[in-house]
N, C-alpha and C positions, 0 to 999 in steps of 0.2 A: 504493500500500500504506500510506503514511503516513496518508492520509485515513481508510482503513479502521481502522487502529490507533487513531487518535484517536476514531473513532466507537465502537469497543469500549469505550474508557475512559469516554466519556460515559454509556454504558449501565451501568457498574459498579454504581452505587447501587441499580439495580433488579434486579440479578442475585441469585439465591438464594444464601444463605451456603454451602451445600455446593459450589456451582460455584466461588465465590470461593476456597474452601479448596483445591480442586483446582488452580486457576490459580496460587495463591501457594505451594503446598507446597514448591517448591524454595527459597523465600526463608526459610522458618521451620523451625526444628528440630522443633517440636511443642509441645504444651501444657505439658509437664512438664520439670523440671530433668533428669530421667533422659534425656529426649530430647536435650536440649542437650549433655549429657556424652557421649552416644553419638556425636553428630556431631563433637564436639571430638576424641574418640579417633581417629576416622577421619581428620580433618584432620592431627592430629599424626603419624599413621602415614605421611602423605604429606609430612612435614617442613614442614607449614604451622602457623602459630600461630593463635590464636583470641582473640576478645573476646566475652564473653557479655553479652547485653542481656536484661533481664527486661522484657517488654512491660507497659505500664500507666502511662503518664505522666499520664493524665487523672484524677488523684485529686481527691476533693471534700471529704475530711475529714482532720484530723491523724492519725487512726487509720489511714486508708488509706495515708498517706505513711509512717508508721512501719512498717506491715506490708510495704510494698514494700522499704524499707530492710532489714527482717528477711530478706526473700528473698535479698537480695544477700549477707548474712552466710552464709546457707545455701550459696549458690553458691561463695563463697570457701572455705568449709570443705570442700566436696566436691572442688573443684579441688585443694586442698592434700592431702587424703587420698589422692586417686588419682594425684597427681604429674603432672597434666596441664599443658600449656603454654598457659595461657589467662589473660588478665586480664579485667576487666569494664568495661562502658560504662554510664553512668548518665545519665538525663535529670532535670534538677533540678525540673521541674514535677512529676515523679513523687515527689520527696522533699518536695513542699509549697511550692515557690517562689512560687506564686500565692496561697498561703494565709497564709504567715508566713515572713519571711526567716530568722528565728532557728531556726524549726522545720527549715527546709531545711538550714541550716548544721549543726545538730546531727546530722541524719540523714547528711549527707555526711561530716562529720568522723568519725562512728563507723565508717562503711564504709571510709574511707581509712585510718584507724588500724588497723582489722582487717586490711586488705590489707597494710599495712606490717609488721605482726607476722608475716605469712605470706610476706613477701618477694614481694608481688604489687603490682599496679598498678591504678589507677582512671583511666579516661578520662571526662571530663565532655563529653557530647554538647552540641552547640549546637542551639538551637531557633529560633523566629522572632525577628525583630529586637527585639521588645519585651522579650526576656529577655537580650539580649547584654551590656548593662552589668552586670547583676546576676550573670550567669554568670562574667564575667571578674573581678568583684570577689571573688566567693567563691573562685575559683581562687587569686587573689593573696593573699587573707587566709590560707588554709590553707597555701599554699606558704611564706609569711613565717613561719609557726609551725614550720617544719621538716618539714612533710609533703611531701616532694619526690617521692613515688611517685604523682604526680598530673599528668595532662595535660589538655589542653583541645582543642576543635575550633574552627577558624575556617572561614568560608565565603567562597570567592573571589568570589562574585557580589556581595557587599556592597562598596560603595565605600569603606567605612571600614577594611577588613581590613588593608591594608598598614600603616596607622598603628597598628593594634592589636598588631602583631607584637612590637615591642620589649619585652623583659622576660619574654617567654614562652619557657620552655626546652624544652617538649615539646608539639608541636602536630600534630594531625591536620588536614590541609588537604583540604577537599572543595570541590566547586563550590557546593553549596547547593541546597535543595529547596523552601523555602517561597516563597509568592507575596508579593513585596514591591514597593513602588512604585518607579518608575524614578528617583525622587529619591535613593533610598538604595541601589539595586541596579542593576547592569548587567543589561540584559534581552537584549541581542544575544548570540548563541551565541559568536561569535568574540571579543567583548569579555570575556566570562566566561573563556574559555580564556586570553586574553592576560593578564588579571589573575591567574589561577591561576599562570602561569609567573612573573610578577613577584614574587608573594608567596612562591613556593617558592624562588626565587633569594635573596630577602631572608632567608628562614628559614635556609637553609643558610649564608649569609654571616655571620649573627650567631651561628652555632654551636649552634643549637637542634637537638634531635632532630626529624627530619622524618618524619611518617607520611603518605605520599603516597596519598591515598584517591581512586581514580578507576578507571573502566573504559574511559575514553576513550583509544583507542590513541595518539592524538596526544600526550596529556598523559603517558601512560606513557613514551613515547619521550623527551619533553622531560625527564621526571623522571630517566630514565637518563642523558641528556646532562648534566644539572646535577650529579648526584652524581659522575659520572665526571670532569667538569671540575674539581670541587673535590677530587678524590682522596679522597672521603669513605669512611671506614672502614665496613664493612658492618654494624657494630653501632650506627651513628649514624643509620640511616634504615630504613624499611620501606615496602613497598607494602601497601595495604589494599583489600579487595574485599568485596562483600556475598556472603553465602551464596547459591550457585546462579547467580551471574552470572560468566561468563567463567572457569570453573574451569580450562579448558585453558590459558588465558593465564597464570593463576596458577601452573600446573604448570611452564610454560616459565621463568617468573621464578625459581622455586625451583631448577630445574635449572641455571640460570645463576648460582646462588649468592646470590640476593637473599632477604632476609627478606620473607615474605608473611603477613599476618594477615587472617583471615576473620571477618567480623561474623556472630555466631550469635545471632539473637533466638529467644526462646521465651516461652510463657505463654498464659494464657487470653484475653488481649486481642489475639488474632491477627487478628480481622476488620478492626479499624480500621487496624492496621499494613499489612495486605495491600492494602486499597483504596488507601491512600496510596502505597505502593510501586508498584503497577500504574499509578496515575495519573501518577506521576513518570516512568514509563518506558513510554510507549505502544507502542513497538516490541516490547518484551518481552511486554506484554499481548497484542498481536496474534499474536506467535509462539506463545505458550502456548495461546491460544484456537484457533489453527489446528491445533496439535498435538492438542488435545483433540477437535476435530471429526474429524480424521483417524483417531484411535483409535476413535471411536464408529462412523464409517462403515466402518472396517476390520472391526469386530466384527459389523456388520450385513450385510456382504457375503458 
């Protein structure tokens, strides 16, 4: 089955967009902010938290970058008006990181300041390794200015991550998704898992807020072990999952008293995000494709 799943993934670039949209619909709230807020309301009703992400990191002009930042101001305003429990996640390439550092900094600072005024929070997503140094630099610069409603993401598959942890007080730890060379990234599955555990232990030991972002059952259990061993207050950590992935497991964690935050992407750039997510998770692509075929055959029988 794994070979079939990977074969499906290799075919994705040639699959018509409507089919990709059907395959990925569980991952994305929809094209509009109203769609995202509708999903957040449902999550909140199930005692789950959310983080909203506006799709569109591949900006090509400063105006595009400012426009994306403007959408985040709209998100923060609507979340505030509706009293929803959701923060926001941003990708710095969407704010112009590859165009101009100062442009990106201005956009990020304006969104973080807006969130602070609304008693909300901004998470800086991590992208490929070419952006890691600049991402951490921007985080540290704004944090040093007193904008402490700001967190960052680190990727456990990068060999440098353990040494990046000191001084970071709010970290989402994930495995990592970008294709990197073996010189800078662990490539073996168990090596990535092992480094994830080492990094999470270090994160908890240094007193940082830990956002445990994983769907891997082994790592969920390791996360539970680590926070229990540290007698960590439930306000000092949370589990994070993608929209549409393992919702039943998220329900179990909530029922056991743990904070769970769900990543809720929306926007018109759904196609690029969808292909990337399905390529990251061949098993899910195969499962959804099988489900789609079953529905089609069911209707025709």
